[in-house]
C-alpha positions as CSV (number, residue, x, y, z in Angstrom):
1,M,24.8,-22.2,7.7
2,T,21.1,-23.2,7.9
3,R,19.5,-24.3,4.3
4,L,15.8,-24.7,3.7
5,I,14.4,-25.7,0.1
6,L,10.7,-25.2,-1.0
7,H,10.5,-28.0,-3.2
8,D,8.2,-28.5,-6.3
9,A,6.1,-25.3,-6.3
10,A,5.0,-23.1,-9.0
11,L,6.5,-19.4,-9.2
12,A,4.8,-16.3,-10.1
13,D,7.0,-13.6,-9.5
14,G,5.5,-11.0,-11.7
15,S,7.9,-11.3,-14.4
16,S,5.9,-13.5,-17.0
17,D,2.1,-14.0,-17.7
18,S,2.5,-17.6,-17.1
19,L,3.6,-19.9,-14.0
20,R,6.9,-21.3,-13.9
21,L,6.3,-24.9,-12.9
22,G,8.5,-27.5,-11.0
23,V,10.5,-25.0,-9.3
24,S,12.4,-25.2,-6.0
25,I,13.9,-22.3,-3.9
26,A,16.7,-22.9,-1.7
27,I,17.0,-20.4,1.2
28,A,20.4,-20.0,3.1
29,D,20.6,-17.8,6.4
30,G,17.5,-15.9,5.2
31,R,18.3,-15.2,1.7
32,I,17.5,-16.8,-1.5
33,E,20.5,-19.0,-2.6
34,A,19.1,-20.6,-5.7
35,I,16.1,-20.7,-7.9
36,G,15.7,-23.6,-10.3
37,A,14.2,-26.7,-11.5
38,N,13.4,-29.4,-8.9
39,G,16.2,-31.6,-10.2
40,E,18.8,-28.5,-10.1
41,I,18.8,-27.9,-6.5
42,D,21.1,-29.8,-4.1
43,Q,19.0,-31.0,-1.2
44,A,21.9,-32.3,0.7
45,G,22.0,-31.2,4.4
46,A,18.7,-28.9,4.0
47,T,15.4,-29.1,5.6
48,V,12.9,-29.6,2.6
49,V,9.3,-28.4,2.6
50,D,7.0,-29.8,0.2
51,A,5.5,-27.1,-1.6
52,G,3.7,-29.1,-4.2
53,G,0.6,-27.7,-5.4
54,A,1.2,-24.3,-4.1
55,V,2.1,-21.0,-5.8
56,I,5.2,-19.0,-4.6
57,V,4.6,-15.0,-5.0
58,P,6.7,-12.3,-3.3
59,G,5.9,-10.7,-0.1
60,M,3.0,-8.0,-0.9
61,V,3.2,-4.4,0.1
62,D,0.4,-2.4,1.0
63,C,1.2,1.1,0.2
64,H,-1.6,2.8,1.8
65,S,-2.6,1.8,5.3
66,H,-3.3,3.4,8.6
67,L,-1.7,0.9,11.2
68,T,-3.2,2.7,14.3
69,M,-6.6,2.7,13.1
70,Q,-9.1,0.0,13.1
71,G,-11.3,1.0,10.3
72,G,-15.0,0.2,9.8
73,S,-17.7,3.0,9.6
74,H,-16.8,4.5,12.8
75,W,-13.2,5.0,11.9
76,I,-13.0,8.6,12.2
77,A,-14.2,8.6,15.8
78,R,-11.9,5.6,16.7
79,G,-9.0,8.0,15.8
80,D,-9.5,9.8,19.2
81,D,-9.0,6.6,21.3
82,P,-6.2,6.9,23.7
83,P,-2.7,6.3,22.4
84,A,-2.2,3.2,24.1
85,V,-5.5,1.5,22.5
86,L,-4.1,2.8,19.0
87,R,-0.8,1.1,19.5
88,Q,-2.5,-2.2,20.5
89,V,-4.6,-1.7,17.3
90,A,-1.4,-1.2,15.5
91,R,0.2,-4.4,16.9
92,E,-3.0,-6.4,16.0
93,N,-3.2,-4.7,12.4
94,A,0.4,-5.7,11.9
95,N,0.0,-9.5,12.8
96,R,-3.2,-9.5,10.5
97,L,-1.1,-8.2,7.6
98,V,1.7,-10.8,7.9
99,Q,-0.9,-13.4,8.0
100,A,-2.3,-12.5,4.8
101,G,1.1,-12.3,3.2
102,V,1.7,-8.5,3.3
103,L,5.3,-8.0,4.6
104,W,5.6,-4.4,3.8
105,A,3.3,-1.4,5.0
106,R,3.4,2.3,4.2
107,D,1.5,4.0,6.8
108,V,0.1,7.2,5.4
109,G,-1.5,8.9,8.3
110,A,-2.0,8.6,12.0
111,P,-3.1,10.5,15.0
112,S,-0.5,12.5,17.0
113,A,0.2,12.3,21.0
114,D,2.0,15.2,22.6
115,G,2.9,16.6,19.0
116,R,4.4,13.3,17.8
117,P,2.7,10.9,15.5
118,I,2.0,7.6,17.1
119,S,3.1,5.6,14.2
120,L,6.7,6.5,14.8
121,A,6.7,4.6,17.9
122,V,4.6,1.7,16.1
123,R,7.3,1.6,13.6
124,D,10.2,1.8,16.1
125,E,8.6,-1.0,18.0
126,L,7.5,-3.5,15.4
127,S,9.3,-2.8,12.0
128,G,11.0,-6.0,10.6
129,T,10.7,-8.0,13.6
130,A,9.6,-11.5,13.4
131,G,5.9,-11.8,12.6
132,N,5.7,-8.2,11.7
133,P,5.9,-6.3,8.4
134,H,8.4,-3.6,7.5
135,I,6.8,-0.3,8.1
136,R,7.4,3.2,6.6
137,V,5.5,6.0,8.1
138,A,4.5,9.3,6.9
139,G,3.6,10.8,10.4
140,T,0.4,13.1,10.6
141,W,-1.6,14.2,7.4
142,I,-0.7,18.1,6.3
143,G,-3.6,19.9,4.8
144,K,-5.7,23.2,5.2
145,T,-8.2,21.7,7.6
146,G,-8.8,18.4,9.5
147,Y,-9.4,16.9,13.0
148,P,-7.4,18.3,15.8
149,D,-5.4,15.3,16.7
150,M,-5.1,14.1,13.2
151,W,-4.2,16.9,11.1
152,V,-1.4,19.7,10.6
153,T,-3.2,22.7,9.2
154,T,-1.1,25.2,7.0
155,D,-1.4,27.3,3.7
156,D,0.9,27.7,0.8
157,A,3.4,30.0,2.7
158,G,3.8,27.2,5.5
159,L,3.7,24.2,3.5
160,T,7.3,23.5,3.1
161,A,8.0,24.1,6.7
162,A,5.2,21.7,7.8
163,A,6.7,18.9,5.5
164,I,10.3,19.4,6.9
165,H,9.1,19.4,10.3
166,Q,7.5,15.8,9.8
167,L,10.7,14.8,8.7
168,D,12.5,16.3,11.8
169,L,10.1,14.2,13.9
170,G,11.7,11.1,12.4
171,T,9.2,10.2,9.7
172,D,10.2,8.3,6.3
173,F,8.1,10.4,4.1
174,V,5.5,13.2,4.1
175,K,1.7,13.0,3.4
176,I,-0.2,16.0,2.0
177,Y,-3.8,16.1,1.6
178,M,-4.8,17.9,-1.6
179,D,-8.6,17.9,-1.0
180,A,-9.9,21.4,-0.1
181,P,-12.1,22.0,3.1
182,G,-15.9,21.7,2.9
183,G,-16.0,19.7,-0.4
184,V,-14.4,22.2,-2.6
185,K,-13.0,20.8,-5.7
186,D,-10.0,23.2,-6.3
187,S,-6.8,22.3,-5.0
188,P,-6.0,23.8,-1.7
189,F,-2.3,24.4,-2.6
190,S,-0.5,26.0,-5.7
191,V,1.6,23.9,-7.9
192,A,4.5,26.3,-6.9
193,A,3.9,25.8,-3.3
194,L,3.7,22.1,-3.4
195,R,6.8,21.9,-5.8
196,A,8.6,23.9,-3.4
197,A,7.9,21.4,-0.6
198,T,8.2,18.5,-2.7
199,D,11.9,19.7,-3.6
200,A,12.8,20.3,-0.1
201,V,11.7,16.9,1.0
202,H,13.4,15.2,-2.0
203,A,16.8,17.1,-0.8
204,R,16.4,15.0,2.6
205,G,16.2,11.9,0.6
206,A,12.4,11.5,1.3
207,K,9.3,11.3,-0.8
208,V,6.0,13.1,-0.9
209,A,2.5,11.3,-0.9
210,C,-0.6,13.4,-1.7
211,H,-4.1,12.4,-1.1
212,S,-6.2,13.2,-4.1
213,G,-10.0,12.7,-4.4
214,Y,-10.8,15.3,-7.0
215,L,-9.1,16.3,-10.6
216,D,-7.5,19.7,-9.6
217,G,-5.7,18.4,-6.7
218,A,-4.3,15.4,-8.9
219,R,-3.4,17.9,-11.6
220,V,-1.4,20.1,-9.0
221,A,0.3,17.0,-7.4
222,A,1.3,15.5,-10.9
223,E,2.5,18.9,-12.1
224,A,4.6,19.5,-9.0
225,G,6.3,16.1,-9.4
226,V,5.4,14.5,-6.0
227,D,6.1,10.7,-5.7
228,S,2.7,9.3,-5.4
229,I,-1.0,10.3,-5.8
230,E,-3.0,8.4,-3.2
231,H,-6.4,7.3,-4.4
232,G,-6.5,9.3,-7.4
233,M,-10.3,9.2,-7.7
234,E,-10.4,11.6,-10.5
235,L,-7.7,11.1,-13.1
236,D,-8.0,12.3,-16.8
237,D,-5.7,11.2,-19.7
238,D,-3.7,14.7,-19.6
239,I,-3.1,14.1,-15.6
240,A,-2.1,10.6,-16.3
241,R,0.5,11.7,-18.9
242,T,1.9,14.3,-16.7
243,M,2.1,11.7,-14.0
244,K,4.1,9.4,-16.3
245,K,6.4,12.3,-17.5
246,N,7.2,13.2,-13.7
247,D,7.4,9.6,-12.6
248,V,4.4,10.0,-10.2
249,T,2.7,6.5,-9.0
250,L,-0.7,6.1,-8.7
251,T,-1.6,4.2,-5.3
252,S,-5.0,2.7,-6.0
253,T,-7.5,2.2,-3.2
254,L,-10.7,0.7,-5.1
255,S,-11.5,-1.7,-2.2
256,V,-12.8,1.4,-0.4
257,F,-15.8,1.8,-2.7
258,A,-16.3,-1.8,-2.5
259,S,-16.7,-1.5,1.2
260,W,-18.6,1.6,1.2
261,E,-21.1,-0.3,-1.2
262,S,-21.2,-3.2,1.6
263,F,-21.8,-0.5,4.4
264,A,-24.6,1.0,2.2
265,R,-26.5,-2.3,2.7
266,T,-25.6,-3.1,6.2
267,T,-25.6,0.2,8.3
268,A,-27.9,2.8,9.1
269,I,-25.4,5.5,9.2
270,E,-26.6,8.2,6.9
271,R,-23.4,8.8,4.7
272,F,-23.7,5.3,3.7
273,A,-27.4,4.2,3.8
274,T,-29.4,6.7,2.0
275,E,-30.2,6.4,-1.6
276,E,-28.5,9.7,-2.4
277,S,-25.3,8.1,-0.7
278,R,-25.3,5.0,-2.7
279,Q,-25.7,7.0,-6.0
280,R,-22.7,9.1,-4.8
281,I,-20.8,6.2,-4.0
282,A,-21.4,4.7,-7.4
283,R,-20.3,7.9,-9.2
284,R,-17.2,7.9,-7.4
285,K,-16.3,4.3,-7.9
286,E,-17.0,4.7,-11.6
287,G,-14.6,7.6,-11.7
288,A,-11.8,5.7,-9.6
289,Y,-12.3,2.8,-12.1
290,A,-11.7,5.2,-15.1
291,S,-8.7,6.8,-13.5
292,V,-6.9,3.2,-13.2
293,G,-7.8,3.0,-16.8
294,A,-6.2,6.6,-17.6
295,A,-3.0,5.4,-15.6
296,K,-2.8,2.2,-17.4
297,R,-3.1,3.8,-20.9
298,A,-0.3,6.3,-20.1
299,G,2.1,3.7,-18.6
300,V,1.9,5.1,-14.9
301,R,3.2,2.8,-12.3
302,I,0.3,1.6,-10.2
303,A,0.9,0.3,-6.6
304,T,-1.8,-1.3,-4.5
305,G,-3.2,0.2,-1.2
306,S,-6.1,-1.1,0.8
307,D,-6.6,2.1,2.8
308,F,-7.2,0.0,6.0
309,G,-7.9,1.7,9.3
310,G,-8.2,5.1,7.6
311,G,-11.3,4.3,5.7
312,S,-13.8,1.4,6.0
313,V,-11.6,-1.7,5.0
314,R,-9.7,-3.8,7.5
315,A,-6.2,-4.9,7.7
316,G,-5.1,-7.9,5.6
317,H,-7.4,-7.2,2.8
318,L,-4.9,-6.3,-0.1
319,A,-6.2,-9.3,-2.0
320,W,-9.3,-7.5,-2.6
321,E,-7.6,-4.5,-4.0
322,V,-5.5,-6.8,-6.4
323,E,-9.0,-8.3,-7.6
324,L,-10.6,-4.9,-8.2
325,L,-7.7,-3.7,-10.2
326,V,-8.4,-6.7,-12.5
327,A,-12.0,-5.7,-12.7
328,A,-10.7,-2.1,-13.5
329,G,-8.8,-3.4,-16.4
330,L,-5.5,-4.6,-15.4
331,T,-4.3,-8.1,-16.4
332,P,-3.7,-10.6,-13.3
333,R,-0.1,-10.2,-13.8
334,E,-0.1,-6.3,-13.9
335,A,-2.2,-6.4,-10.7
336,L,0.0,-8.8,-8.9
337,V,3.1,-6.4,-9.9
338,A,1.2,-3.6,-8.3
339,A,0.8,-5.4,-5.2
340,T,4.7,-6.4,-5.0
341,R,7.5,-4.9,-7.1
342,S,5.5,-1.8,-8.0
343,G,4.8,-1.0,-4.3
344,G,8.6,-1.8,-3.5
345,E,9.9,0.9,-6.0
346,L,7.6,3.4,-4.5
347,L,8.9,2.5,-1.2
348,G,12.4,2.9,-2.7
349,H,13.5,-0.7,-1.5
350,E,14.9,-2.9,-4.1
351,H,14.0,-6.4,-2.5
352,A,10.7,-5.3,-1.5
353,G,8.0,-7.3,-3.7
354,R,10.8,-9.3,-5.4
355,I,12.1,-12.8,-5.7
356,E,15.5,-12.7,-6.9
357,L,18.9,-14.2,-6.0
358,G,20.6,-12.9,-2.9
359,M,17.5,-11.1,-1.7
360,P,15.9,-11.7,1.6
361,A,13.3,-14.7,1.4
362,D,10.2,-12.8,1.8
363,L,7.9,-15.1,0.2
364,V,4.0,-16.4,0.3
365,L,2.7,-19.6,-0.9
366,V,-0.8,-19.4,-2.1
367,H,-3.3,-21.8,-3.5
368,G,-4.3,-21.2,-7.0
369,D,-2.7,-19.3,-10.0
370,P,-2.7,-15.3,-9.2
371,L,-1.7,-15.1,-13.0
372,S,-5.2,-16.3,-13.9
373,D,-7.4,-15.6,-10.8
374,A,-6.5,-12.7,-8.6
375,R,-8.6,-14.3,-6.0
376,A,-5.8,-16.8,-5.3
377,L,-3.9,-14.0,-3.3
378,W,-6.8,-14.7,-0.4
379,R,-5.9,-18.2,-0.2
380,V,-2.4,-17.8,1.8
381,W,-0.9,-21.0,2.9
382,A,2.6,-20.0,4.3
383,V,4.4,-16.9,4.7
384,F,8.2,-16.8,5.0
385,Q,9.9,-13.6,6.2
386,A,13.7,-13.5,5.5
387,G,13.7,-17.4,5.4
388,T,11.6,-18.0,8.7
389,R,8.2,-19.2,8.4
390,V,5.8,-16.5,10.2
391,A,2.6,-17.9,9.2
């Protein structure tokens, strides 16, 4: 049996608002064997890593990502790149995630090739291999309209069949787009149709994630009892209470707005650069921050998503989302929980985002106290995946 001890660290696992100091963690055969004060852990025969001055946090979970896409202001056009190019982008993105301490990635939409989402091949190639995150994929977006190779189009009558077809292809969950074509703010699907599709997906042991940029789509998704509302840019207190009642998670993506603000200053692309665009971004950002507040008041589970690849953010920037959740009103501990155990709960994996005895040693060592300064999560010193140092 191989043993490794991380000696004299601090611990921030999300269970307390303050650091636990003078902690050692013993790892045996890739799992957490013991957690205790420095003097309590037997070091005989073990490899000891001096972790003094570092804080141990759980491996982080990015619940809203697009591994096959590179992000940036031209992200939509890049979705038409050849499949081999998109798979290489995914390999590079996966590596960047692990280097940033993100050990779980939930891919919520990818282009297709020959009728099969490219993300399936990415998952099968990379998931859980050394130096790559564990990956769960939704396949291709389902909506009323979209880009030919990046969308499955349907209406109420075909929604359940479209969702089940994604599962038949081998996806882990289903992604449904709740914004209507042409910027219309009414939901594209009815509560009855979405509930029927959700029930059918649940009967297969899978989950439903719903993109929602507007109020009505979020209301329909909450009432239908889906598993997560992605973005949730317009939530009110009534919708948040319905989400709490139906155990619907909010996957926040506030960093998208921060990146759009950056683009408004650095690009000539009209959708970012005009004064009208800047004002529209500011209004939507304000609404997204208010939505996080509504979710917090209602006690809704909040998980973090960077939306890298499918928006303007790049891979490995989940710490930005944590930082912005604090700006939106969460405590640093609540934001850390959103990036770790809450994400694991949404994924449905009991050890994702947790540090507990017997669990795989998926650990990240950072400089600084993330329970008082969310920016500490940017400062990754070491990453251990199942007890092996991978960064």
